[in-house]
Wavefront OBJ file of the C-alpha trace (Angstrom):
o trace
v -6.945 -6.411 -7.579
v -3.641 -6.561 -8.332
v -0.948 -7.442 -5.544
v 3.111 -7.548 -5.802
v 6.000 -7.653 -3.818
v 8.439 -5.355 -2.475
v 12.082 -6.253 -4.186
v 14.543 -6.846 -2.090
v 17.807 -4.667 -2.058
v 21.135 -6.682 -3.506
v 23.490 -3.835 -4.250
v 25.707 -7.323 -6.852
v 22.431 -7.427 -8.283
v 21.251 -3.770 -8.595
v 24.626 -1.997 -8.951
v 23.251 1.305 -7.466
v 23.239 2.838 -4.415
v 20.579 2.336 -1.504
v 18.096 5.748 -1.605
v 18.283 5.336 -5.245
v 16.229 1.902 -5.130
v 14.119 2.966 -2.580
v 12.992 5.617 -3.648
v 12.709 3.843 -8.041
v 10.655 0.492 -6.823
v 9.528 1.159 -3.242
v 7.784 4.626 -2.898
v 5.313 4.201 -5.652
v 4.072 0.570 -4.447
v 4.107 2.512 -1.092
v 2.129 5.552 -1.561
v -0.212 2.960 -4.063
v -0.272 0.870 -0.356
v -2.037 4.230 1.867
v -4.266 5.023 -1.271
v -6.377 1.843 -1.224
v -5.826 1.405 2.988
v -7.184 4.744 3.067
v -10.476 4.292 -0.402
v -10.892 0.287 1.970
v -11.048 2.826 5.253
v -13.911 5.405 3.661
v -15.895 2.408 2.015
v -16.096 0.835 5.287
v -17.124 4.368 7.859
v -19.635 4.292 4.695
v -21.138 0.572 5.276
v -21.123 1.147 8.767
v -22.741 5.137 8.600
v -25.819 3.410 6.500
v -26.124 0.861 9.072
v -26.343 -1.980 6.355
v -24.123 -4.442 8.569
v -22.955 -4.373 12.713
v -19.335 -2.448 13.917
v -16.853 -2.873 11.661
v -13.495 -1.766 13.667
v -10.873 -0.266 11.228
l 1 2 3 4 5 6 7 8 9 10 11 12 13 14 15 16 17 18 19 20 21 22 23 24 25 26 27 28 29 30 31 32 33 34 35 36 37 38 39 40 41 42 43 44 45 46 47 48 49 50 51 52 53 54 55 56 57 58
């Protein structure tokens, strides 16, 4: 699994407006994180439905 950190906005460093910065740098990361959360929840639901382990909290 790959881990990354979100870049912080700094107008002196990136020389662009905030909206462009967040669209370029954060949008992809947020979408990927959301997909991973959904995937992990589905895996846990599958495990729980097969009663492989005890109750899992979501």
